[in-house]
DOZA-754037 format. One record per atom (N, C-alpha, C): residue in one letter; x, y, z. Coordinates in steps of 0.05 Angstrom, whole numbers, padded with zeros to 5 digits, always signed. Layout:
REM DOZA-754037
AXYZ;...
//
This chain:
REM DOZA-754037
X-00444-00293-00032;X-00432-00281-00049;X-00436-00303-00074;X-00445-00327-00070;X-00447-00346-00092;X-00477-00347-00101;X-00487-00340-00083;X-00521-00320-00092;X-00523-00296-00098;X-00510-00282-00101;X-00500-00258-00114;X-00492-00268-00142;X-00470-00291-00139;X-00461-00290-00168;X-00480-00307-00186;X-00495-00320-00170;X-00524-00337-00190;X-00539-00320-00197;X-00547-00297-00186;X-00574-00279-00183;X-00562-00263-00212;X-00532-00249-00216;X-00529-00232-00237;X-00514-00246-00252;X-00521-00263-00258;X-00500-00277-00283;X-00506-00264-00303;X-00519-00251-00317;X-00516-00237-00339;X-00511-00217-00345;X-00509-00192-00308;X-00498-00169-00310;X-00466-00164-00317;X-00446-00176-00304;X-00426-00188-00315;X-00414-00167-00295;X-00424-00166-00265;X-00405-00146-00250;X-00395-00167-00226;X-00380-00152-00205;X-00367-00157-00183;X-00376-00149-00166;X-00376-00170-00137;X-00381-00152-00110;X-00366-00160-00099;X-00354-00132-00078;X-00328-00137-00065;X-00345-00124-00043;X-00339-00149-00017;X-00347-00137+00017;X-00332-00138+00032;X-00318-00121+00042;X-00302-00110+00066;X-00308-00107+00100;X-00313-00118+00113;X-00323-00116+00138;X-00357-00105+00123;X-00364-00073+00141;X-00390-00068+00134;X-00384-00045+00107;X-00365-00048+00088;X-00362-00034+00062;X-00366-00053+00047;X-00381-00040+00013;X-00380-00061-00004;X-00385-00048-00031;X-00362-00060-00054;X-00370-00048-00074;X-00382-00061-00098;X-00403-00055-00122;X-00409-00069-00135;X-00393-00051-00165;X-00377-00070-00187;X-00372-00063-00203;X-00369-00067-00219;X-00371-00051-00248;X-00388-00061-00273;X-00372-00045-00290;X-00369-00054-00319;X-00347-00057-00334;X-00370-00055-00357;X-00375-00028-00374;X-00385-00034-00397;X-00370-00013-00417;X-00375-00010-00437;X-00365+00008-00457;X-00385+00034-00450;X-00402+00035-00447;X-00421+00058-00451;X-00434+00067-00414;X-00430+00095-00410;X-00435+00098-00380;X-00469+00091-00380;X-00481+00099-00396;X-00513+00094-00396;X-00525+00063-00383;X-00504+00043-00407;X-00514+00014-00397;X-00498+00004-00364;X-00477+00017-00366;X-00464+00016-00336;X-00480+00026-00316;X-00494+00044-00323;X-00522+00052-00293;X-00540+00036-00298;X-00558+00034-00318;X-00565+00012-00316;X-00571-00018-00311;X-00545-00027-00316;X-00529-00046-00297;X-00524-00057-00269;X-00515-00020-00257;X-00505-00025-00227;X-00539-00024-00225;X-00564-00008-00226;X-00583-00011-00215;X-00596-00033-00207;X-00593-00056-00225;X-00596-00082-00220;X-00583-00098-00210;X-00561-00083-00203;X-00546-00093-00178;X-00546-00089-00154;X-00550-00071-00157;X-00561-00054-00130;X-00587-00066-00114;X-00605-00074-00143;X-00632-00080-00137;X-00631-00112-00116;X-00608-00119-00134;X-00604-00152-00119;X-00590-00154-00089;X-00570-00138-00085;X-00556-00136-00063;X-00576-00130-00046;X-00596-00118-00050;X-00614-00104-00025;X-00634-00127-00020;X-00641-00135-00040;X-00660-00161-00036;X-00653-00189-00021;X-00626-00183-00030;X-00609-00208-00012;X-00604-00204+00014;X-00593-00178+00024;X-00588-00170+00044;X-00619-00165+00063;X-00644-00160+00055;X-00666-00161+00070;X-00666-00188+00070;X-00672-00204+00059;X-00681-00231+00066;X-00662-00244+00091;X-00632-00237+00092;X-00615-00246+00103;X-00618-00228+00132;X-00636-00206+00143;X-00640-00198+00162;X-00630-00165+00163;X-00606-00163+00142;X-00589-00139+00141;X-00602-00109+00129;X-00597-00087+00132;X-00609-00060+00117;X-00571-00054+00104;X-00586-00045+00086;X-00573-00026+00070;X-00583+00001+00091;X-00554+00028+00083;X-00567+00055+00083;X-00556+00054+00060;X-00583+00066+00048;X-00585+00083+00021;X-00568+00102+00027;X-00563+00126+00048;X-00558+00150+00043;X-00527+00155+00043;X-00518+00124+00042;X-00484+00127+00042;X-00478+00114+00013;X-00492+00111+00000;X-00494+00097-00017;X-00469+00121-00040;X-00452+00111-00049;X-00432+00126-00068;X-00435+00124-00104;X-00428+00138-00115;X-00434+00138-00147;X-00398+00154-00155;X-00391+00126-00159;X-00362+00146-00178;X-00354+00126-00213;X-00353+00134-00228;X-00342+00127-00254;X-00316+00130-00272;X-00307+00113-00268;X-00286+00114-00283;X-00286+00109-00309;X-00271+00127-00321;X-00276+00133-00344;X-00248+00155-00364;X-00247+00157-00390;X-00229+00177-00399;X-00233+00193-00417;X-00260+00184-00419;X-00276+00210-00439;X-00285+00233-00422;X-00284+00253-00433;X-00278+00281-00429;X-00309+00286-00427;X-00334+00276-00431;X-00358+00285-00424;X-00365+00260-00413;X-00398+00254-00397;X-00410+00235-00383;X-00405+00218-00364;X-00378+00242-00353;X-00373+00227-00327;X-00384+00232-00303;X-00406+00259-00311;X-00429+00265-00290;X-00451+00246-00289;X-00450+00230-00301;X-00488+00209-00307;X-00496+00200-00278;X-00512+00223-00264;X-00526+00204-00241;X-00542+00186-00254;X-00554+00169-00233;X-00569+00139-00226;X-00589+00147-00213;X-00614+00138-00216;X-00636+00138-00208;X-00633+00112-00186;X-00628+00110-00158;X-00623+00091-00140;X-00652+00068-00144;X-00677+00087-00146;X-00702+00072-00134;X-00700+00071-00112;X-00682+00074-00085;X-00692+00075-00059;X-00682+00103-00048;X-00701+00119-00032;X-00702+00144-00017;X-00669+00140-00006;X-00659+00162-00007;X-00665+00187-00018;X-00655+00196-00049;X-00647+00178-00060;X-00639+00178-00091;X-00654+00177-00101;X-00682+00181-00103;X-00699+00164-00128;X-00711+00201-00141;X-00723+00197-00158;X-00741+00223-00167;X-00720+00244-00181;X-00725+00273-00172;X-00721+00296-00175;X-00683+00295-00164;X-00682+00266-00132;X-00658+00280-00126;X-00638+00245-00124;X-00626+00250-00153;X-00609+00224-00164;X-00596+00217-00150;X-00582+00191-00156;X-00554+00194-00136;X-00525+00202-00156;X-00509+00220-00150;X-00497+00235-00168;X-00468+00230-00160;X-00446+00224-00180;X-00426+00216-00177;X-00407+00241-00165;X-00382+00225-00147;X-00372+00245-00140;X-00338+00252-00149;X-00324+00276-00147;X-00305+00278-00164;X-00273+00254-00162;X-00279+00256-00133;X-00261+00239-00119;X-00274+00221-00107;X-00263+00191-00101;X-00279+00175-00090;X-00255+00162-00071;X-00261+00154-00039;X-00244+00149-00010;X-00250+00119-00011;X-00236+00110-00010;X-00241+00076+00000;X-00215+00068+00012;X-00225+00059+00038;X-00206+00048+00055;X-00180+00060+00053;X-00174+00084+00054;X-00157+00111+00057;X-00145+00110+00030;X-00157+00102+00004;X-00152+00109-00015;X-00157+00134-00029;X-00159+00151-00050;X-00169+00172-00062;X-00167+00160-00088;X-00191+00165-00107;X-00185+00155-00140;X-00200+00165-00147;X-00188+00180-00171;X-00208+00204-00200;X-00211+00181-00218;X-00229+00193-00231;X-00232+00176-00258;X-00216+00163-00272;X-00184+00177-00282;X-00178+00160-00295;X-00155+00157-00283;X-00157+00148-00251;X-00137+00134-00237;X-00110+00146-00248;X-00105+00167-00241;X-00075+00183-00243;X-00070+00181-00212;X-00090+00179-00195;X-00083+00182-00164;X-00069+00211-00159;X-00072+00230-00173;X-00070+00260-00175;X-00071+00262-00139;X-00096+00262-00132;X-00112+00273-00117;X-00108+00255-00088;X-00095+00235-00089;X-00088+00216-00062;X-00053+00231-00053;X-00035+00235-00082;X-00003+00233-00080;X-00011+00262-00059;X-00023+00292-00071;X-00030+00314-00069;X-00049+00315-00036;X-00065+00289-00026;X-00079+00294+00003;X-00054+00278+00021;X-00038+00261+00026;X-00022+00255+00036;X+00003+00276+00037;X+00023+00281+00021;X+00030+00297+00017;X+00037+00324+00032;X+00005+00331+00029;X-00003+00353+00045;X+00003+00347+00078;X-00010+00331+00084;X-00013+00316+00108;X+00013+00319+00126;X+00031+00300+00102;X+00055+00299+00118;X+00065+00332+00124;X+00072+00341+00097;X+00079+00366+00105;X+00061+00388+00131;X+00038+00391+00129;X+00031+00399+00162;X+00049+00385+00178;X+00047+00355+00182;X+00058+00343+00205;X+00092+00353+00216;X+00108+00363+00185;X+00123+00378+00190;X+00125+00396+00203;X+00108+00420+00189;X+00111+00441+00206;X+00099+00439+00228;X+00082+00429+00241;X+00072+00417+00266;X+00093+00407+00278;X+00119+00396+00275;X+00143+00388+00295;X+00159+00410+00301;X+00159+00437+00288;X+00177+00455+00296;X+00170+00462+00319;X+00153+00454+00336;X+00141+00471+00362;X+00162+00441+00385;X+00173+00421+00371;X+00190+00416+00391;X+00213+00414+00389;X+00220+00432+00373;X+00250+00440+00370;X+00266+00464+00354;X+00281+00471+00355;X+00293+00489+00324;X+00327+00478+00335;X+00339+00512+00315;X+00366+00503+00318;X+00382+00509+00348;X+00367+00512+00371;X+00384+00522+00386;X+00371+00514+00412;X+00336+00493+00416;X+00330+00496+00444;X+00317+00467+00423;X+00303+00445+00456;X+00295+00434+00437;X+00303+00397+00433;X+00288+00384+00418;X+00298+00362+00404;X+00334+00367+00401;X+00341+00336+00403;X+00366+00334+00382;X+00361+00331+00350;X+00387+00337+00325;X+00386+00330+00304;X+00375+00304+00304;X+00395+00284+00322;X+00387+00253+00317;X+00354+00242+00321;X+00343+00255+00347;X+00317+00248+00349;X+00299+00258+00334;X+00303+00284+00327;X+00286+00295+00296;X+00292+00273+00271;X+00308+00267+00270;X+00310+00250+00250;X+00290+00222+00261;X+00299+00210+00280;X+00284+00182+00282;X+00254+00199+00284;X+00245+00215+00293;X+00208+00222+00295;X+00210+00223+00253;X+00215+00236+00240;X+00212+00236+00215;X+00209+00217+00203;X+00232+00190+00201;X+00235+00176+00192;X+00208+00155+00195;X+00200+00150+00230;X+00183+00135+00246;X+00150+00150+00240;X+00152+00174+00237;X+00120+00190+00237;X+00120+00198+00209;X+00132+00214+00193;X+00129+00219+00172;X+00135+00206+00146;X+00145+00195+00146;X+00164+00172+00122;X+00133+00157+00108;X+00134+00146+00132;X+00098+00122+00134;X+00073+00137+00117;X+00072+00165+00112;X+00055+00178+00114;X+00052+00181+00080;X+00080+00195+00075;X+00073+00198+00049;X+00077+00177+00035;X+00081+00156+00043;X+00096+00128+00026;X+00071+00109+00030;X+00052+00117+00047;X+00022+00097+00042;X+00014+00096+00015;X+00010+00058+00009;X+00000+00058-00025;X+00019+00064-00032;X+00043+00075-00039;X+00052+00087-00055;X+00057+00073-00086;X+00049+00042-00083;X+00053+00028-00098;X+00021+00032-00128;X+00014+00045-00112;X-00023+00057-00129;X-00009+00076-00152;X+00014+00088-00151;X+00024+00112-00170;X+00055+00107-00179;X+00065+00094-00166;X+00097+00096-00168;X+00096+00060-00175;X+00113+00063-00210;X+00109+00040-00216;X+00134+00049-00241;X+00137+00031-00261;X+00152+00038-00285;X+00130+00041-00305;X+00137+00065-00315;X+00127+00083-00327;X+00109+00098-00319;X+00096+00103-00300;X+00077+00114-00288;X+00092+00150-00297;X+00073+00168-00299;X+00080+00197-00301;X+00077+00206-00262;X+00096+00215-00258;X+00103+00215-00232;X+00119+00234-00218;X+00129+00250-00244;X+00145+00275-00237;X+00131+00296-00211;X+00104+00301-00220;X+00085+00319-00197;X+00088+00310-00180;X+00093+00296-00175;X+00086+00274-00150;X+00108+00268-00129;X+00126+00259-00146;X+00155+00264-00141;X+00170+00290-00128;X+00166+00310-00138;X+00168+00346-00135;X+00154+00344-00109;X+00135+00342-00103;X+00118+00356-00075;X+00134+00343-00058;X+00134+00308-00064;X+00147+00301-00041;X+00174+00312-00031;X+00191+00311-00052;X+00219+00328-00055;X+00225+00344-00041;X+00201+00363-00036;X+00202+00399-00025;X+00194+00389-00001;X+00175+00377+00009;X+00166+00368+00036;X+00194+00361+00056;X+00211+00338+00035;X+00229+00328+00046;X+00250+00349+00055;X+00242+00362+00043;X+00273+00384+00038;X+00273+00404+00066;X+00238+00410+00072;X+00234+00431+00102;X+00244+00407+00121;X+00231+00381+00120;X+00237+00359+00147;X+00270+00362+00146;X+00286+00353+00122;X+00317+00363+00122;X+00324+00390+00147;X+00319+00414+00132;X+00326+00440+00145;X+00315+00431+00173;X+00286+00439+00181;X+00289+00423+00204;X+00298+00411+00227;X+00310+00391+00220;X+00318+00368+00230;X+00358+00386+00239;X+00356+00394+00222;X+00393+00403+00229;X+00391+00435+00227;X+00373+00453+00229;X+00372+00472+00238;X+00382+00496+00208;X+00375+00477+00191;X+00396+00498+00168;X+00378+00516+00159;X+00385+00541+00140;X+00372+00559+00125;X+00353+00548+00101;X+00343+00576+00099;X+00322+00559+00067;X+00331+00555+00044;X+00362+00585+00045;X+00378+00571+00015;X+00390+00553+00010;X+00400+00539+00040;X+00415+00506+00026;X+00402+00488+00018;X+00427+00481+00000;X+00424+00464-00024;X+00401+00445-00012;X+00391+00428-00018;X+00381+00401-00014;X+00392+00390-00010;X+00410+00372-00031;X+00425+00347-00019;X+00443+00348-00007;X+00455+00380-00002;X+00466+00371+00026;X+00452+00374+00054;X+00436+00389+00053;X+00420+00381+00073;X+00409+00357+00080;X+00399+00340+00057;X+00389+00320+00062;X+00416+00300+00066;X+00437+00301+00067;X+00465+00283+00068;X+00473+00289+00092;X+00473+00315+00099;X+00474+00320+00141;X+00458+00300+00148;X+00427+00313+00143;X+00409+00295+00157;X+00411+00269+00158;X+00420+00258+00146;X+00414+00215+00142;X+00398+00220+00126;X+00382+00236+00108;X+00359+00215+00104;X+00363+00216+00061;X+00365+00197+00052;X+00369+00183+00023;X+00336+00202+00003;X+00352+00215-00018;X+00332+00215-00037;X+00297+00203-00035;X+00276+00224-00034;X+00254+00208-00030;X+00245+00182-00055;X+00255+00197-00075;X+00257+00173-00104;X+00278+00158-00096;X+00292+00153-00102;X+00311+00132-00083;X+00288+00113-00071;X+00278+00120-00040;X+00266+00109-00018;X+00245+00095-00041;X+00223+00105-00046;X+00208+00101-00057;X+00222+00081-00078;X+00241+00076-00091;X+00245+00054-00108;X+00250+00030-00089;X+00275+00038-00078;X+00276+00013-00050;X+00244+00005-00047;X+00223+00018-00027;X+00202+00006-00018;X+00186-00005-00048;X+00192+00005-00068;X+00178-00016-00102;X+00187-00045-00105;X+00213-00042-00099;X+00225-00067-00107;X+00223-00084-00080;X+00222-00083-00065;X+00213-00091-00038;X+00194-00112-00049;X+00170-00090-00058;X+00138-00102-00049;X+00134-00130-00078;X+00161-00119-00105;X+00164-00141-00115;X+00170-00165-00108;X+00178-00168-00089;X+00196-00188-00082;X+00174-00204-00062;X+00159-00186-00044;X+00146-00190-00028;X+00124-00204-00026;X+00121-00202-00064;X+00097-00213-00071;X+00106-00257-00073;X+00121-00260-00072;X+00124-00283-00069;X+00123-00301-00053;X+00121-00284-00020;X+00119-00295+00006;X+00088-00297+00005;X+00070-00287-00007;X+00034-00293-00004;X+00034-00321-00007;X+00014-00327+00011;X+00007-00351+00008;X-00011-00361-00022;X-00021-00391-00030;X-00023-00391-00053;X-00053-00390-00061;X-00067-00380-00033;X-00089-00373-00038;X-00102-00339-00045;X-00081-00336-00044;X-00076-00303-00031;X-00097-00277-00049;X-00109-00267-00057;X-00125-00257-00078;X-00114-00244-00099;X-00083-00241-00091;X-00073-00219-00111;X-00061-00234-00137;X-00059-00260-00130;X-00046-00286-00143;X-00069-00280-00170;X-00098-00272-00165;X-00107-00277-00190;X-00109-00257-00208;X-00091-00230-00199;X-00080-00224-00229;X-00056-00229-00241;X-00038-00245-00224;X-00021-00251-00231;X-00011-00282-00255;X+00000-00281-00272;X+00002-00296-00297;X+00017-00318-00287;X+00018-00341-00302;X+00047-00371-00304;X+00040-00377-00278;X+00075-00387-00263;X+00062-00409-00251;X+00053-00386-00214;X+00068-00359-00224;X+00063-00344-00198;X+00038-00352-00187;X+00013-00356-00202;X-00017-00346-00197;X-00023-00373-00178;X-00009-00400-00179;X-00012-00418-00166;X-00039-00424-00171;X-00054-00436-00157;X-00092-00449-00166;X-00105-00436-00162;X-00102-00405-00165;X-00118-00386-00169;X-00132-00385-00189;X-00157-00372-00185;X-00170-00364-00213;X-00174-00344-00229;X-00153-00337-00244;X-00148-00312-00259;X-00171-00299-00254;X-00170-00271-00237;X-00184-00253-00246;X-00196-00238-00281;X-00226-00228-00272;X-00226-00210-00299;X-00205-00197-00303;X-00192-00179-00288;X-00185-00156-00306;X-00145-00177-00314;X-00148-00200-00304;X-00114-00207-00310;X-00107-00204-00329;X-00072-00206-00328;X-00072-00200-00354;X-00064-00226-00370;X-00068-00248-00365;X-00079-00272-00376;X-00100-00277-00405;X-00112-00260-00395;X-00137-00255-00411;X-00126-00234-00435;X-00111-00220-00437;X-00097-00192-00456;X-00082-00212-00472;X-00081-00199-00506;X-00065-00203-00528;X-00033-00193-00500;X-00018-00208-00528;X+00009-00202-00520;X+00013-00165-00521;X+00000-00155-00540;X+00005-00124-00548;X-00006-00116-00532;X-00029-00120-00522;X-00047-00102-00494;X-00028-00110-00477;X-00020-00126-00470;X+00000-00131-00449;X+00025-00119-00444;X+00035-00106-00463;X+00051-00084-00473;X+00045-00050-00469;X+00009-00044-00465;X+00008-00014-00467;X-00006-00021-00439;X+00005-00039-00422;X-00010-00038-00387;X+00006-00036-00372;X+00008-00007-00362;X+00029-00006-00334;X+00013+00001-00308;X+00026-00020-00291;X+00009-00018-00269;X+00029-00035-00246;X+00024-00024-00228;X+00041-00049-00204;X+00042-00080-00209;X+00024-00086-00217;X+00021-00123-00223;X+00035-00130-00248;X+00025-00104-00270;X+00045-00120-00287;X+00077-00115-00288;X+00085-00090-00270;X+00116-00091-00266;X+00127-00115-00248;X+00103-00125-00216;X+00112-00153-00214;X+00112-00163-00227;X+00102-00182-00250;X+00102-00195-00266;X+00134-00195-00282;X+00140-00180-00285;X+00157-00169-00302;X+00184-00176-00287;X+00183-00178-00256;X+00208-00173-00246;X+00203-00193-00228;X+00185-00209-00220;X+00191-00237-00192;X+00200-00254-00197;X+00211-00252-00229;X+00216-00284-00238;X+00258-00280-00231;X+00258-00261-00230;X+00289-00257-00217;X+00293-00270-00188;X+00278-00277-00180;X+00281-00276-00156;X+00287-00308-00147;X+00304-00314-00135;X+00328-00335-00142;X+00306-00363-00107;X+00304-00342-00089;X+00296-00356-00071;X+00265-00374-00061;X+00257-00391-00051;X+00236-00399-00048;X+00223-00390-00025;X+00203-00385-00024;X+00185-00382-00001;X+00165-00398+00000;X+00154-00405+00020;X+00128-00418+00029;X+00117-00410+00059;X+00099-00401+00061;X+00091-00396+00083;X+00084-00414+00097;X+00071-00443+00081;X+00067-00459+00103;X+00082-00487+00103;X+00102-00475+00103;X+00127-00488+00108;X+00122-00511+00132;X+00136-00537+00132;X+00132-00555+00157;X+00155-00537+00177;X+00178-00527+00180;X+00191-00521+00188;X+00180-00504+00210;X+00163-00484+00187;X+00149-00454+00211;X+00121-00459+00224;X+00108-00497+00221;X+00094-00490+00236;X+00105-00498+00279;X+00090-00490+00278;X+00091-00486+00321;X+00100-00515+00331;X+00117-00513+00343;X+00133-00554+00353;X+00155-00558+00337;X+00159-00542+00309;X+00182-00558+00286;X+00196-00536+00281;X+00198-00507+00301;X+00212-00484+00293;X+00242-00486+00309;X+00257-00475+00298;X+00283-00482+00314;X+00283-00482+00338;X+00275-00454+00349;X+00276-00455+00379;X+00261-00467+00391;X+00244-00489+00387;X+00222-00504+00395;X+00235-00534+00391;X+00254-00540+00381;X+00262-00568+00372;X+00288-00558+00392;X+00310-00544+00391;X+00329-00547+00409;X+00328-00514+00427;X+00311-00526+00452;X+00312-00501+00463;X+00340-00496+00488;X+00350-00518+00481;X+00374-00516+00502;X+00400-00500+00501;X+00396-00503+00465;X+00421-00496+00452;X+00416-00463+00438;X+00390-00454+00448;X+00381-00422+00433;X+00381-00407+00466;X+00408-00394+00462;X+00400-00362+00497;X+00394-00348+00483;X+00386-00323+00493;X+00369-00299+00499;X+00392-00296+00534;X+00411-00269+00510;X+00428-00250+00533;X+00412-00230+00534;X+00406-00216+00551;X+00382-00192+00560;X+00414-00165+00565;X+00404-00156+00555;X+00430-00130+00560;X+00412-00101+00570;X+00420-00089+00589;X+00405-00060+00596;X+00431-00036+00586;X+00426-00021+00568;X+00450-00006+00560;X+00450+00022+00582;X+00436+00023+00603;X+00442+00050+00616;X+00463+00041+00630;X+00477+00069+00642;X+00494+00058+00656;X+00525+00070+00643;X+00541+00078+00656;X+00564+00103+00633;X+00576+00084+00622;X+00582+00067+00643;X+00605+00048+00630;X+00596+00019+00619;X+00564+00026+00608;X+00548-00011+00605;X+00565-00017+00574;X+00567+00008+00557;X+00565+00003+00530;X+00602-00011+00529;X+00621+00007+00531;X+00644-00008+00535;X+00652-00037+00547;X+00640-00040+00573;X+00635-00075+00580;X+00627-00096+00566;X+00606-00078+00555;X+00587-00102+00538;X+00609-00113+00511;X+00626-00092+00493;X+00637-00090+00476;X+00657-00124+00483;X+00678-00111+00500;X+00698-00128+00515;X+00691-00154+00520;X+00657-00156+00532;X+00650-00180+00528;X+00634-00196+00505;X+00632-00177+00493;X+00630-00194+00457;X+00652-00205+00448;X+00674-00182+00452;X+00700-00193+00436;X+00705-00211+00442;X+00709-00219+00482;X+00720-00244+00490;X+00698-00281+00490;X+00681-00264+00479;X+00663-00292+00467;X+00673-00298+00441;X+00680-00282+00420;X+00683-00280+00398;X+00719-00298+00394;X+00731-00294+00415;X+00762-00303+00410;X+00758-00330+00423;X+00742-00329+00444;X+00738-00357+00450;X+00722-00381+00424;X+00704-00376+00410;X+00679-00389+00391;X+00699-00392+00373;X+00725-00365+00357;X+00745-00383+00339;X+00764-00395+00352;X+00767-00404+00370;X+00786-00420+00380;X+00776-00452+00377;X+00747-00450+00384;X+00740-00478+00375;X+00721-00492+00353;X+00734-00518+00349;X+00726-00531+00328;X+00691-00534+00314;X+00682-00521+00293;X+00657-00533+00284;X+00634-00502+00302;X+00652-00485+00308;X+00639-00466+00312;X+00637-00439+00294;X+00612-00429+00296;X+00613-00402+00274;X+00610-00376+00286;X+00637-00362+00299;X+00640-00348+00307;X+00621-00310+00296;
//
């Protein structure tokens, strides 16, 4: 990485490597200039890899342009390495899949939402073989199955498209339709049943409220990151810690420009200051040997409970009630 930065100092490009995948990111006002800089950057990467004894699979190379222009977004690139040379240049893709995310050229993530909504919908349709209103799984087990297997699919990487100011009415409508079918399957209801009533009976919160809950959790979860976490390079103020701001960080933008930007990072910067708790992933109390169970092993007891049996739960409740009454009679004890 350091050699690439040194060799590509005048190109203004960024190299991101993840396991066996790599991205070369170049930002230019014109696509023609962008392609030229990509060609030079790819040559530098190929030379560095070759000298290190590594090989690049040119046939797996992909090109994608992020632009809001109506023309020019399909500009091809003569990579200079077979098979993308001469009459067979490297053509940009309509959608780009990277680490499970589906990008479109305007970063609306409509394809991403459509893909995972359809994946969850087909899963719901396939779950019908496990039971209906007269046989198979009980409604309780159906709900557990839906919450454990289908909801994570629909909400995967939701922060890409769900944030304040995002245009996501179409995506929420598709997800609501998917959850309606799941609720009808759970309760064995008719197609004409009202959506709100079926979801209430099935114990499912509206998908829009569930996404709102997850997004708020994601905002405050940022405070638990380490001081050197890569996402801190996109934040501003004290939340950036000691990380050097990235090229697209809001600290490099003017005040007017910051008001125009709407994304998950901007929302996090605007809400994280409301968090009053302080988190430190490297706190002394969290080191092995200094944790509470490690220092007070004789005072921390684990009581195992086997819920099997006809009268196991009543006996358990009676046992816990007795312990609570005994603890309430002792001073200095919190029941």
